[in-house]
mmCIF file of the N, C-alpha and C atoms, coordinates in Angstrom:
data_MODEL
# 
_entry.id   MODEL 
# 
loop_
_atom_site.group_PDB 
_atom_site.id 
_atom_site.type_symbol 
_atom_site.label_atom_id 
_atom_site.label_alt_id 
_atom_site.label_comp_id 
_atom_site.label_asym_id 
_atom_site.label_entity_id 
_atom_site.label_seq_id 
_atom_site.pdbx_PDB_ins_code 
_atom_site.Cartn_x 
_atom_site.Cartn_y 
_atom_site.Cartn_z 
_atom_site.occupancy 
_atom_site.B_iso_or_equiv 
_atom_site.pdbx_formal_charge 
_atom_site.auth_seq_id 
_atom_site.auth_comp_id 
_atom_site.auth_asym_id 
_atom_site.auth_atom_id 
_atom_site.pdbx_PDB_model_num 
ATOM 1   N N  . MET A 1 1  ? -11.101 6.799  -10.595 1.00 0.00 ? 1  MET A N  1 
ATOM 2   C CA . MET A 1 1  ? -10.691 7.951  -10.389 1.00 0.00 ? 1  MET A CA 1 
ATOM 3   C C  . MET A 1 1  ? -9.069  8.236  -9.771  1.00 0.00 ? 1  MET A C  1 
ATOM 4   N N  . CYS A 1 2  ? -8.496  7.033  -9.866  1.00 0.00 ? 2  CYS A N  1 
ATOM 5   C CA . CYS A 1 2  ? -6.981  7.229  -9.556  1.00 0.00 ? 2  CYS A CA 1 
ATOM 6   C C  . CYS A 1 2  ? -6.017  7.570  -10.746 1.00 0.00 ? 2  CYS A C  1 
ATOM 7   N N  . GLU A 1 3  ? -5.478  8.920  -10.109 1.00 0.00 ? 3  GLU A N  1 
ATOM 8   C CA . GLU A 1 3  ? -4.533  9.934  -11.062 1.00 0.00 ? 3  GLU A CA 1 
ATOM 9   C C  . GLU A 1 3  ? -3.123  9.057  -11.021 1.00 0.00 ? 3  GLU A C  1 
ATOM 10  N N  . ALA A 1 4  ? -2.999  7.899  -9.911  1.00 0.00 ? 4  ALA A N  1 
ATOM 11  C CA . ALA A 1 4  ? -1.355  7.549  -10.122 1.00 0.00 ? 4  ALA A CA 1 
ATOM 12  C C  . ALA A 1 4  ? -0.398  8.462  -9.287  1.00 0.00 ? 4  ALA A C  1 
ATOM 13  N N  . GLN A 1 5  ? -1.174  9.268  -8.381  1.00 0.00 ? 5  GLN A N  1 
ATOM 14  C CA . GLN A 1 5  ? -0.019  10.174 -7.900  1.00 0.00 ? 5  GLN A CA 1 
ATOM 15  C C  . GLN A 1 5  ? 1.062   9.658  -6.748  1.00 0.00 ? 5  GLN A C  1 
ATOM 16  N N  . GLY A 1 6  ? 0.863   8.403  -6.580  1.00 0.00 ? 6  GLY A N  1 
ATOM 17  C CA . GLY A 1 6  ? 1.621   7.956  -5.767  1.00 0.00 ? 6  GLY A CA 1 
ATOM 18  C C  . GLY A 1 6  ? 1.668   8.246  -3.633  1.00 0.00 ? 6  GLY A C  1 
ATOM 19  N N  . PHE A 1 7  ? 0.854   8.998  -3.362  1.00 0.00 ? 7  PHE A N  1 
ATOM 20  C CA . PHE A 1 7  ? 0.821   9.641  -2.051  1.00 0.00 ? 7  PHE A CA 1 
ATOM 21  C C  . PHE A 1 7  ? 0.831   7.884  -1.631  1.00 0.00 ? 7  PHE A C  1 
ATOM 22  N N  . CYS A 1 8  ? -0.535  7.243  -1.945  1.00 0.00 ? 8  CYS A N  1 
ATOM 23  C CA . CYS A 1 8  ? -0.699  6.003  -1.136  1.00 0.00 ? 8  CYS A CA 1 
ATOM 24  C C  . CYS A 1 8  ? 0.121   5.355  -0.999  1.00 0.00 ? 8  CYS A C  1 
ATOM 25  N N  . GLU A 1 9  ? 1.098   4.989  -2.299  1.00 0.00 ? 9  GLU A N  1 
ATOM 26  C CA . GLU A 1 9  ? 2.314   3.773  -2.061  1.00 0.00 ? 9  GLU A CA 1 
ATOM 27  C C  . GLU A 1 9  ? 3.420   4.220  -1.380  1.00 0.00 ? 9  GLU A C  1 
ATOM 28  N N  . SER A 1 10 ? 3.791   6.006  -1.052  1.00 0.00 ? 10 SER A N  1 
ATOM 29  C CA . SER A 1 10 ? 4.769   6.267  -0.717  1.00 0.00 ? 10 SER A CA 1 
ATOM 30  C C  . SER A 1 10 ? 4.205   6.075  0.925   1.00 0.00 ? 10 SER A C  1 
ATOM 31  N N  . LEU A 1 11 ? 3.173   6.231  1.678   1.00 0.00 ? 11 LEU A N  1 
ATOM 32  C CA . LEU A 1 11 ? 2.737   6.017  3.011   1.00 0.00 ? 11 LEU A CA 1 
ATOM 33  C C  . LEU A 1 11 ? 2.498   4.543  3.407   1.00 0.00 ? 11 LEU A C  1 
ATOM 34  N N  . ALA A 1 12 ? 2.073   3.609  2.179   1.00 0.00 ? 12 ALA A N  1 
ATOM 35  C CA . ALA A 1 12 ? 2.168   2.317  2.939   1.00 0.00 ? 12 ALA A CA 1 
ATOM 36  C C  . ALA A 1 12 ? 2.677   1.388  1.543   1.00 0.00 ? 12 ALA A C  1 
ATOM 37  N N  . PRO A 1 13 ? 3.500   1.143  1.264   1.00 0.00 ? 13 PRO A N  1 
ATOM 38  C CA . PRO A 1 13 ? 4.128   0.657  -0.087  1.00 0.00 ? 13 PRO A CA 1 
ATOM 39  C C  . PRO A 1 13 ? 3.716   -1.081 0.160   1.00 0.00 ? 13 PRO A C  1 
ATOM 40  N N  . ASP A 1 14 ? 3.673   -1.071 1.544   1.00 0.00 ? 14 ASP A N  1 
ATOM 41  C CA . ASP A 1 14 ? 2.955   -3.039 1.379   1.00 0.00 ? 14 ASP A CA 1 
ATOM 42  C C  . ASP A 1 14 ? 1.585   -3.067 1.312   1.00 0.00 ? 14 ASP A C  1 
ATOM 43  N N  . VAL A 1 15 ? 0.993   -2.020 1.462   1.00 0.00 ? 15 VAL A N  1 
ATOM 44  C CA . VAL A 1 15 ? -0.499  -2.071 0.835   1.00 0.00 ? 15 VAL A CA 1 
ATOM 45  C C  . VAL A 1 15 ? -0.848  -1.457 -0.411  1.00 0.00 ? 15 VAL A C  1 
ATOM 46  N N  . PHE A 1 16 ? -0.122  -0.560 -0.683  1.00 0.00 ? 16 PHE A N  1 
ATOM 47  C CA . PHE A 1 16 ? -0.814  0.347  -2.071  1.00 0.00 ? 16 PHE A CA 1 
ATOM 48  C C  . PHE A 1 16 ? 0.583   0.134  -3.101  1.00 0.00 ? 16 PHE A C  1 
ATOM 49  N N  . GLU A 1 17 ? 0.072   -0.309 -3.997  1.00 0.00 ? 17 GLU A N  1 
ATOM 50  C CA . GLU A 1 17 ? 1.533   -0.453 -5.344  1.00 0.00 ? 17 GLU A CA 1 
ATOM 51  C C  . GLU A 1 17 ? 0.551   -0.047 -6.338  1.00 0.00 ? 17 GLU A C  1 
ATOM 52  N N  . LEU A 1 18 ? 1.590   1.025  -7.267  1.00 0.00 ? 18 LEU A N  1 
ATOM 53  C CA . LEU A 1 18 ? 1.025   1.639  -8.754  1.00 0.00 ? 18 LEU A CA 1 
ATOM 54  C C  . LEU A 1 18 ? 1.241   0.285  -9.795  1.00 0.00 ? 18 LEU A C  1 
ATOM 55  N N  . GLY A 1 19 ? 0.407   -0.013 -10.087 1.00 0.00 ? 19 GLY A N  1 
ATOM 56  C CA . GLY A 1 19 ? 0.540   -1.195 -10.913 1.00 0.00 ? 19 GLY A CA 1 
ATOM 57  C C  . GLY A 1 19 ? 1.051   -0.310 -12.535 1.00 0.00 ? 19 GLY A C  1 
ATOM 58  N N  . ASP A 1 20 ? 1.289   -1.372 -13.182 1.00 0.00 ? 20 ASP A N  1 
ATOM 59  C CA . ASP A 1 20 ? 1.794   -1.464 -14.833 1.00 0.00 ? 20 ASP A CA 1 
ATOM 60  C C  . ASP A 1 20 ? 1.027   0.005  -15.644 1.00 0.00 ? 20 ASP A C  1 
ATOM 61  N N  . GLU A 1 21 ? -0.511  -0.035 -15.441 1.00 0.00 ? 21 GLU A N  1 
ATOM 62  C CA . GLU A 1 21 ? -1.308  0.857  -16.391 1.00 0.00 ? 21 GLU A CA 1 
ATOM 63  C C  . GLU A 1 21 ? -1.450  2.192  -15.311 1.00 0.00 ? 21 GLU A C  1 
ATOM 64  N N  . ASP A 1 22 ? -0.548  2.591  -14.115 1.00 0.00 ? 22 ASP A N  1 
ATOM 65  C CA . ASP A 1 22 ? -0.879  3.579  -13.203 1.00 0.00 ? 22 ASP A CA 1 
ATOM 66  C C  . ASP A 1 22 ? -1.975  3.497  -12.935 1.00 0.00 ? 22 ASP A C  1 
ATOM 67  N N  . VAL A 1 23 ? -2.459  2.546  -12.166 1.00 0.00 ? 23 VAL A N  1 
ATOM 68  C CA . VAL A 1 23 ? -3.476  2.516  -11.447 1.00 0.00 ? 23 VAL A CA 1 
ATOM 69  C C  . VAL A 1 23 ? -3.065  1.700  -10.016 1.00 0.00 ? 23 VAL A C  1 
ATOM 70  N N  . VAL A 1 24 ? -3.767  2.152  -8.730  1.00 0.00 ? 24 VAL A N  1 
ATOM 71  C CA . VAL A 1 24 ? -3.434  1.400  -7.945  1.00 0.00 ? 24 VAL A CA 1 
ATOM 72  C C  . VAL A 1 24 ? -3.731  0.311  -7.510  1.00 0.00 ? 24 VAL A C  1 
ATOM 73  N N  . GLN A 1 25 ? -2.762  -0.941 -7.157  1.00 0.00 ? 25 GLN A N  1 
ATOM 74  C CA . GLN A 1 25 ? -3.477  -2.036 -6.981  1.00 0.00 ? 25 GLN A CA 1 
ATOM 75  C C  . GLN A 1 25 ? -3.346  -2.255 -5.004  1.00 0.00 ? 25 GLN A C  1 
ATOM 76  N N  . ILE A 1 26 ? -4.365  -2.829 -4.590  1.00 0.00 ? 26 ILE A N  1 
ATOM 77  C CA . ILE A 1 26 ? -4.374  -2.634 -3.078  1.00 0.00 ? 26 ILE A CA 1 
ATOM 78  C C  . ILE A 1 26 ? -4.207  -4.225 -2.903  1.00 0.00 ? 26 ILE A C  1 
ATOM 79  N N  . ALA A 1 27 ? -3.425  -4.398 -1.478  1.00 0.00 ? 27 ALA A N  1 
ATOM 80  C CA . ALA A 1 27 ? -3.041  -5.807 -1.438  1.00 0.00 ? 27 ALA A CA 1 
ATOM 81  C C  . ALA A 1 27 ? -4.359  -6.435 -0.814  1.00 0.00 ? 27 ALA A C  1 
ATOM 82  N N  . ASP A 1 28 ? -4.680  -7.569 -1.031  1.00 0.00 ? 28 ASP A N  1 
ATOM 83  C CA . ASP A 1 28 ? -5.848  -8.457 -0.361  1.00 0.00 ? 28 ASP A CA 1 
ATOM 84  C C  . ASP A 1 28 ? -5.574  -8.525 1.255   1.00 0.00 ? 28 ASP A C  1 
ATOM 85  N N  . GLY A 1 29 ? -6.701  -8.764 2.059   1.00 0.00 ? 29 GLY A N  1 
ATOM 86  C CA . GLY A 1 29 ? -6.704  -9.167 3.198   1.00 0.00 ? 29 GLY A CA 1 
ATOM 87  C C  . GLY A 1 29 ? -6.964  -8.109 4.123   1.00 0.00 ? 29 GLY A C  1 
ATOM 88  N N  . GLU A 1 30 ? -7.037  -7.990 5.455   1.00 0.00 ? 30 GLU A N  1 
ATOM 89  C CA . GLU A 1 30 ? -7.235  -7.239 6.689   1.00 0.00 ? 30 GLU A CA 1 
ATOM 90  C C  . GLU A 1 30 ? -5.842  -6.304 6.503   1.00 0.00 ? 30 GLU A C  1 
ATOM 91  N N  . VAL A 1 31 ? -5.773  -5.322 6.896   1.00 0.00 ? 31 VAL A N  1 
ATOM 92  C CA . VAL A 1 31 ? -4.978  -4.320 7.324   1.00 0.00 ? 31 VAL A CA 1 
ATOM 93  C C  . VAL A 1 31 ? -4.628  -4.554 8.658   1.00 0.00 ? 31 VAL A C  1 
ATOM 94  N N  . ALA A 1 32 ? -2.747  -5.053 8.925   1.00 0.00 ? 32 ALA A N  1 
ATOM 95  C CA . ALA A 1 32 ? -2.366  -5.082 10.209  1.00 0.00 ? 32 ALA A CA 1 
ATOM 96  C C  . ALA A 1 32 ? -2.393  -4.231 10.951  1.00 0.00 ? 32 ALA A C  1 
ATOM 97  N N  . PRO A 1 33 ? -2.985  -4.366 12.511  1.00 0.00 ? 33 PRO A N  1 
ATOM 98  C CA . PRO A 1 33 ? -2.960  -3.028 13.267  1.00 0.00 ? 33 PRO A CA 1 
ATOM 99  C C  . PRO A 1 33 ? -2.091  -2.117 13.215  1.00 0.00 ? 33 PRO A C  1 
ATOM 100 N N  . ASP A 1 34 ? -0.686  -2.281 13.618  1.00 0.00 ? 34 ASP A N  1 
ATOM 101 C CA . ASP A 1 34 ? 0.373   -1.696 13.428  1.00 0.00 ? 34 ASP A CA 1 
ATOM 102 C C  . ASP A 1 34 ? 0.539   -1.141 12.126  1.00 0.00 ? 34 ASP A C  1 
ATOM 103 N N  . ARG A 1 35 ? -0.338  -1.063 10.928  1.00 0.00 ? 35 ARG A N  1 
ATOM 104 C CA . ARG A 1 35 ? -0.101  -0.352 9.819   1.00 0.00 ? 35 ARG A CA 1 
ATOM 105 C C  . ARG A 1 35 ? -1.291  0.468  9.694   1.00 0.00 ? 35 ARG A C  1 
ATOM 106 N N  . GLU A 1 36 ? -2.471  0.483  10.429  1.00 0.00 ? 36 GLU A N  1 
ATOM 107 C CA . GLU A 1 36 ? -3.521  1.223  9.994   1.00 0.00 ? 36 GLU A CA 1 
ATOM 108 C C  . GLU A 1 36 ? -3.731  2.646  10.323  1.00 0.00 ? 36 GLU A C  1 
ATOM 109 N N  . ILE A 1 37 ? -2.684  3.132  11.319  1.00 0.00 ? 37 ILE A N  1 
ATOM 110 C CA . ILE A 1 37 ? -2.553  4.693  10.734  1.00 0.00 ? 37 ILE A CA 1 
ATOM 111 C C  . ILE A 1 37 ? -1.756  5.237  9.511   1.00 0.00 ? 37 ILE A C  1 
ATOM 112 N N  . ASP A 1 38 ? -1.069  4.159  8.984   1.00 0.00 ? 38 ASP A N  1 
ATOM 113 C CA . ASP A 1 38 ? -0.336  4.835  7.754   1.00 0.00 ? 38 ASP A CA 1 
ATOM 114 C C  . ASP A 1 38 ? -1.262  4.599  6.414   1.00 0.00 ? 38 ASP A C  1 
ATOM 115 N N  . VAL A 1 39 ? -2.371  3.527  6.318   1.00 0.00 ? 39 VAL A N  1 
ATOM 116 C CA . VAL A 1 39 ? -3.294  3.213  5.589   1.00 0.00 ? 39 VAL A CA 1 
ATOM 117 C C  . VAL A 1 39 ? -4.118  4.499  5.648   1.00 0.00 ? 39 VAL A C  1 
ATOM 118 N N  . ARG A 1 40 ? -4.554  4.590  6.932   1.00 0.00 ? 40 ARG A N  1 
ATOM 119 C CA . ARG A 1 40 ? -5.623  6.027  6.992   1.00 0.00 ? 40 ARG A CA 1 
ATOM 120 C C  . ARG A 1 40 ? -5.078  7.015  6.363   1.00 0.00 ? 40 ARG A C  1 
ATOM 121 N N  . ALA A 1 41 ? -4.065  7.286  6.572   1.00 0.00 ? 41 ALA A N  1 
ATOM 122 C CA . ALA A 1 41 ? -3.257  8.638  6.358   1.00 0.00 ? 41 ALA A CA 1 
ATOM 123 C C  . ALA A 1 41 ? -3.427  8.789  4.618   1.00 0.00 ? 41 ALA A C  1 
ATOM 124 N N  . ALA A 1 42 ? -3.032  7.362  4.070   1.00 0.00 ? 42 ALA A N  1 
ATOM 125 C CA . ALA A 1 42 ? -3.028  7.582  2.398   1.00 0.00 ? 42 ALA A CA 1 
ATOM 126 C C  . ALA A 1 42 ? -4.263  7.850  2.008   1.00 0.00 ? 42 ALA A C  1 
ATOM 127 N N  . VAL A 1 43 ? -5.423  7.313  2.599   1.00 0.00 ? 43 VAL A N  1 
ATOM 128 C CA . VAL A 1 43 ? -6.887  7.539  2.028   1.00 0.00 ? 43 VAL A CA 1 
ATOM 129 C C  . VAL A 1 43 ? -7.000  8.738  2.330   1.00 0.00 ? 43 VAL A C  1 
ATOM 130 N N  . ASP A 1 44 ? -6.903  9.632  3.726   1.00 0.00 ? 44 ASP A N  1 
ATOM 131 C CA . ASP A 1 44 ? -7.299  11.188 3.709   1.00 0.00 ? 44 ASP A CA 1 
ATOM 132 C C  . ASP A 1 44 ? -6.468  11.902 2.759   1.00 0.00 ? 44 ASP A C  1 
ATOM 133 N N  . GLN A 1 45 ? -5.469  11.351 2.715   1.00 0.00 ? 45 GLN A N  1 
ATOM 134 C CA . GLN A 1 45 ? -4.336  12.113 1.512   1.00 0.00 ? 45 GLN A CA 1 
ATOM 135 C C  . GLN A 1 45 ? -4.645  12.115 -0.049  1.00 0.00 ? 45 GLN A C  1 
ATOM 136 N N  . CYS A 1 46 ? -5.278  11.333 -0.117  1.00 0.00 ? 46 CYS A N  1 
ATOM 137 C CA . CYS A 1 46 ? -5.393  10.722 -1.751  1.00 0.00 ? 46 CYS A CA 1 
ATOM 138 C C  . CYS A 1 46 ? -6.162  12.186 -2.406  1.00 0.00 ? 46 CYS A C  1 
ATOM 139 N N  . PRO A 1 47 ? -5.395  12.588 -3.315  1.00 0.00 ? 47 PRO A N  1 
ATOM 140 C CA . PRO A 1 47 ? -6.211  13.766 -3.796  1.00 0.00 ? 47 PRO A CA 1 
ATOM 141 C C  . PRO A 1 47 ? -6.968  13.970 -4.645  1.00 0.00 ? 47 PRO A C  1 
ATOM 142 N N  . LYS A 1 48 ? -7.669  12.840 -5.035  1.00 0.00 ? 48 LYS A N  1 
ATOM 143 C CA . LYS A 1 48 ? -8.814  12.463 -5.924  1.00 0.00 ? 48 LYS A CA 1 
ATOM 144 C C  . LYS A 1 48 ? -9.803  11.900 -5.121  1.00 0.00 ? 48 LYS A C  1 
ATOM 145 N N  . ALA A 1 49 ? -10.088 11.630 -3.539  1.00 0.00 ? 49 ALA A N  1 
ATOM 146 C CA . ALA A 1 49 ? -10.478 10.812 -2.802  1.00 0.00 ? 49 ALA A CA 1 
ATOM 147 C C  . ALA A 1 49 ? -10.923 9.453  -3.576  1.00 0.00 ? 49 ALA A C  1 
ATOM 148 N N  . ALA A 1 50 ? -10.009 8.584  -4.277  1.00 0.00 ? 50 ALA A N  1 
ATOM 149 C CA . ALA A 1 50 ? -10.750 7.648  -4.700  1.00 0.00 ? 50 ALA A CA 1 
ATOM 150 C C  . ALA A 1 50 ? -10.441 6.320  -4.158  1.00 0.00 ? 50 ALA A C  1 
ATOM 151 N N  . LEU A 1 51 ? -10.097 6.633  -2.835  1.00 0.00 ? 51 LEU A N  1 
ATOM 152 C CA . LEU A 1 51 ? -9.854  5.382  -1.735  1.00 0.00 ? 51 LEU A CA 1 
ATOM 153 C C  . LEU A 1 51 ? -10.849 5.632  -0.591  1.00 0.00 ? 51 LEU A C  1 
ATOM 154 N N  . ARG A 1 52 ? -11.204 4.170  -0.087  1.00 0.00 ? 52 ARG A N  1 
ATOM 155 C CA . ARG A 1 52 ? -12.057 4.148  0.901   1.00 0.00 ? 52 ARG A CA 1 
ATOM 156 C C  . ARG A 1 52 ? -11.951 3.309  1.805   1.00 0.00 ? 52 ARG A C  1 
ATOM 157 N N  . LEU A 1 53 ? -12.208 3.194  3.059   1.00 0.00 ? 53 LEU A N  1 
ATOM 158 C CA . LEU A 1 53 ? -12.320 2.257  3.976   1.00 0.00 ? 53 LEU A CA 1 
ATOM 159 C C  . LEU A 1 53 ? -13.244 1.764  4.363   1.00 0.00 ? 53 LEU A C  1 
ATOM 160 N N  . ILE A 1 54 ? -13.341 0.159  4.500   1.00 0.00 ? 54 ILE A N  1 
ATOM 161 C CA . ILE A 1 54 ? -14.284 -0.601 4.808   1.00 0.00 ? 54 ILE A CA 1 
ATOM 162 C C  . ILE A 1 54 ? -14.272 -1.226 6.127   1.00 0.00 ? 54 ILE A C  1 
ATOM 163 N N  . ASP A 1 55 ? -14.986 -0.696 6.764   1.00 0.00 ? 55 ASP A N  1 
ATOM 164 C CA . ASP A 1 55 ? -14.946 -1.406 8.557   1.00 0.00 ? 55 ASP A CA 1 
ATOM 165 C C  . ASP A 1 55 ? -15.302 -2.864 8.653   1.00 0.00 ? 55 ASP A C  1 
# 
């Protein structure tokens, strides 16, 4: 579903990165507590709703 618009990468570049094929790559591991607000904003602002949070 990703269309590589880059909203997620602009909000949390340490978690999201657009790969070579214009598909978002997501960092492995848990999100640091101080980055959670930015990651949630990236998920909420994804124009294709391609991102989900898993608790």
